[in-house]
C-alpha positions as CSV (number, residue, x, y, z in Angstrom):
1,M,2.4,-21.2,28.3
2,A,0.1,-22.0,25.4
3,I,-2.1,-19.3,24.2
4,T,-5.2,-21.4,25.1
5,D,-4.0,-21.1,28.7
6,W,-3.9,-17.2,28.6
7,P,-6.7,-15.1,30.1
8,R,-9.4,-15.0,27.5
9,A,-9.3,-11.2,27.0
10,E,-5.5,-11.5,26.1
11,R,-5.8,-14.1,23.4
12,P,-5.4,-12.6,19.9
13,R,-8.5,-14.1,18.3
14,E,-10.8,-13.3,21.2
15,K,-9.3,-9.8,21.5
16,L,-9.9,-9.2,17.8
17,L,-13.6,-10.4,18.0
18,A,-14.2,-8.2,21.1
19,R,-12.3,-5.1,20.1
20,G,-11.6,-5.2,16.4
21,A,-8.4,-5.9,14.4
22,G,-7.1,-2.3,15.1
23,A,-6.7,-3.1,18.7
24,L,-4.1,-5.8,18.0
25,S,-0.4,-5.4,17.9
26,D,1.7,-6.4,14.9
27,A,2.7,-9.5,16.7
28,E,-0.8,-10.4,17.6
29,L,-2.0,-9.9,14.0
30,L,0.8,-12.0,12.7
31,A,0.1,-14.7,15.2
32,I,-3.4,-15.1,13.9
33,F,-2.1,-15.4,10.4
34,L,0.5,-18.1,11.5
35,R,-2.2,-19.9,13.5
36,T,0.3,-22.1,15.3
37,G,3.7,-21.8,16.8
38,V,6.7,-24.2,16.8
39,A,8.1,-26.4,19.5
40,G,8.6,-24.4,22.6
41,K,7.1,-21.2,21.2
42,S,3.5,-20.0,21.0
43,A,2.2,-18.3,17.8
44,V,2.7,-14.9,19.5
45,D,6.3,-15.8,20.6
46,L,7.1,-16.9,17.0
47,A,5.5,-13.8,15.6
48,R,7.6,-11.5,17.8
49,E,10.7,-13.4,16.8
50,L,9.9,-13.1,13.1
51,L,9.3,-9.3,13.5
52,M,12.7,-9.0,15.1
53,H,14.2,-11.0,12.3
54,F,12.7,-9.0,9.5
55,G,12.7,-5.7,11.3
56,S,9.0,-4.8,10.8
57,L,5.7,-6.2,9.6
58,Q,5.9,-4.3,6.4
59,V,9.4,-5.8,5.5
60,L,8.1,-9.3,6.3
61,M,5.0,-8.8,4.1
62,S,7.0,-7.4,1.2
63,A,9.8,-10.0,1.4
64,S,10.6,-12.2,-1.7
65,E,9.7,-15.9,-1.6
66,S,13.2,-16.9,-0.8
67,E,13.6,-14.3,2.0
68,F,10.2,-15.1,3.5
69,C,10.8,-18.9,3.6
70,Q,14.0,-18.4,5.6
71,G,11.9,-17.3,8.5
72,L,11.3,-19.8,11.3
73,G,7.9,-21.5,10.9
74,L,7.4,-20.1,7.4
75,G,7.4,-21.8,4.1
76,Q,6.0,-21.7,0.5
77,A,2.5,-22.5,1.7
78,K,2.5,-19.5,4.1
79,F,4.0,-17.3,1.4
80,C,1.2,-18.2,-1.0
81,Q,-1.3,-17.6,1.7
82,L,0.1,-14.1,2.4
83,Q,0.2,-13.1,-1.2
84,A,-3.5,-14.1,-1.6
85,V,-4.4,-12.1,1.5
86,L,-2.5,-9.0,0.2
87,E,-4.2,-9.3,-3.2
88,M,-7.6,-9.7,-1.7
89,A,-7.0,-6.6,0.5
90,A,-5.9,-4.6,-2.5
91,R,-8.9,-5.7,-4.6
92,H,-11.3,-4.9,-1.7
93,V,-10.0,-1.4,-1.4
94,N,-10.0,-1.0,-5.1
95,E,-13.7,-2.0,-5.3
96,Q,-14.6,0.3,-2.5
97,L,-12.9,3.2,-4.3
98,S,-14.5,2.4,-7.6
99,R,-17.9,2.9,-5.9
100,S,-16.9,6.1,-4.2
101,N,-16.3,9.7,-5.0
102,A,-12.5,10.1,-4.9
103,L,-12.7,13.7,-3.8
104,D,-14.8,12.7,-0.8
105,S,-12.7,9.7,0.1
106,A,-9.1,11.0,0.6
107,A,-8.5,8.4,3.3
108,L,-9.8,5.6,1.0
109,V,-7.5,6.8,-1.8
110,K,-4.5,6.7,0.5
111,R,-5.5,3.2,1.6
112,L,-5.7,2.0,-1.9
113,V,-2.4,3.5,-2.9
114,K,-0.6,2.2,0.2
115,A,-2.1,-1.3,-0.4
116,R,-0.9,-1.4,-4.0
117,L,2.5,0.4,-3.6
118,G,3.5,0.0,0.0
119,G,6.5,-2.3,0.7
120,R,7.8,-2.4,-2.8
121,S,11.6,-2.8,-3.1
122,Q,11.7,-0.5,-6.1
123,E,10.0,2.8,-6.9
124,V,6.8,2.5,-8.9
125,F,4.9,5.4,-10.4
126,A,1.1,4.9,-10.8
127,V,-1.8,6.9,-12.0
128,L,-5.4,6.7,-11.0
129,F,-7.6,7.7,-14.0
130,L,-10.9,9.1,-13.0
131,D,-14.2,9.9,-14.8
132,T,-16.1,13.2,-14.7
133,Q,-17.6,12.3,-11.3
134,H,-14.1,11.4,-10.0
135,R,-14.9,7.7,-9.9
136,L,-12.0,5.3,-10.6
137,I,-11.6,4.1,-14.2
138,E,-8.2,2.5,-14.0
139,F,-5.3,2.1,-11.6
140,E,-2.2,1.7,-13.7
141,E,1.5,1.3,-12.8
142,L,3.2,3.2,-15.7
143,F,6.9,3.5,-14.7
144,R,9.3,1.5,-12.5
145,G,12.8,2.1,-11.2
146,T,14.3,5.3,-9.8
147,I,11.6,7.9,-10.2
148,D,12.9,11.2,-11.5
149,A,12.1,13.8,-14.1
150,A,14.0,11.8,-16.7
151,C,12.0,8.6,-16.5
152,V,8.4,9.8,-16.1
153,Y,7.1,10.7,-19.5
154,P,4.2,13.2,-19.6
155,R,3.4,12.1,-23.2
156,E,2.7,8.5,-22.0
157,V,0.5,9.7,-19.2
158,V,-1.5,12.0,-21.5
159,K,-1.8,9.3,-24.0
160,R,-3.3,6.9,-21.4
161,A,-5.6,9.6,-20.1
162,L,-7.0,10.2,-23.6
163,T,-7.3,6.4,-24.2
164,V,-9.4,5.7,-21.1
165,N,-11.3,9.1,-21.5
166,A,-10.2,10.3,-18.1
167,A,-11.4,13.7,-16.8
168,A,-9.0,13.8,-13.9
169,V,-6.1,11.8,-12.4
170,I,-4.4,11.2,-9.1
171,L,-0.7,10.5,-9.3
172,A,1.0,8.1,-6.9
173,H,4.4,6.6,-6.2
174,N,6.3,5.0,-3.4
175,H,9.6,5.6,-1.6
176,P,11.2,2.3,-0.7
177,S,13.4,4.2,1.8
178,G,10.3,4.6,3.9
179,C,10.3,8.4,4.0
180,S,7.1,9.7,2.4
181,A,8.2,13.3,2.2
182,P,8.3,14.4,-1.5
183,S,11.7,15.3,-3.0
184,E,12.3,18.2,-5.3
185,A,12.2,15.7,-8.3
186,D,8.7,14.7,-7.1
187,K,7.5,18.3,-7.1
188,Q,9.0,18.9,-10.5
189,I,7.3,15.8,-11.9
190,T,4.0,16.9,-10.5
191,H,4.2,20.3,-12.1
192,R,5.3,18.9,-15.5
193,L,2.4,16.4,-15.5
194,S,-0.1,19.0,-14.4
195,D,0.9,21.3,-17.2
196,A,0.9,18.6,-19.8
197,L,-2.5,17.2,-18.8
198,A,-4.0,20.6,-18.6
199,L,-3.5,20.9,-22.3
200,V,-6.1,18.1,-22.8
201,D,-8.4,19.4,-20.0
202,V,-7.4,16.6,-17.5
203,R,-7.0,17.8,-14.0
204,V,-4.4,16.5,-11.5
205,L,-6.3,16.2,-8.3
206,D,-3.5,15.0,-6.1
207,H,-0.1,13.2,-5.9
208,I,0.2,10.6,-3.1
209,V,3.7,9.5,-1.9
210,V,3.8,6.2,0.0
211,G,6.4,5.4,2.6
212,D,6.2,4.1,6.1
213,G,3.2,5.3,8.1
214,E,0.8,7.8,6.6
215,P,1.1,8.6,2.9
216,F,1.9,12.2,1.9
217,S,-0.8,14.1,0.0
218,F,0.3,17.1,-2.2
219,C,-3.3,18.3,-2.1
220,E,-3.6,18.2,1.7
221,K,-0.4,20.1,2.0
222,G,-1.4,22.8,-0.5
223,L,1.1,21.8,-3.2
224,I,-1.5,21.3,-5.9
């Protein structure tokens, strides 16, 4: 049955307009992005099949061009469209955060970090540099690869903080494994950077770890 033949309240677009995007399932959101199905499959049927093929919406959205284009009904044009959507979402959240007080917007900080680092296939260590009012100056990805105490250099972080005249920072990195719980290495890095930045009067306000689901906040858990 074509989606246009469904009851109006069950159609993804009408449901979104009536109840908001948060009320839609992953398959329904993906169906709106796809717009059309393929022969014998509605957009929702195709979306469900793609989610089963990739395993999750996050994996699909972070797939490389070659991996993405292997999906039924997908291609280079859809890949480009998705990348544009992801970048617009990241810039939107980034602009919101730049106009907000980071200390009063913990949820917004998590959204920004997850939008920028979620779904990466390798670990990325980033720093949000903040001014004296804790407004965002820069979001910089400083280190890539396996994040441990040996590859995150406090000197480089301190150098960048002084260059942009930051008064405080928020540390952030992702776990490609999907588990957002911090490792012992994560805790060691946090303490090393906190000690190094304290020497130049720059405070570490938080360390956000991104995995699947809700990001982990060192500050919220009393680890900073």
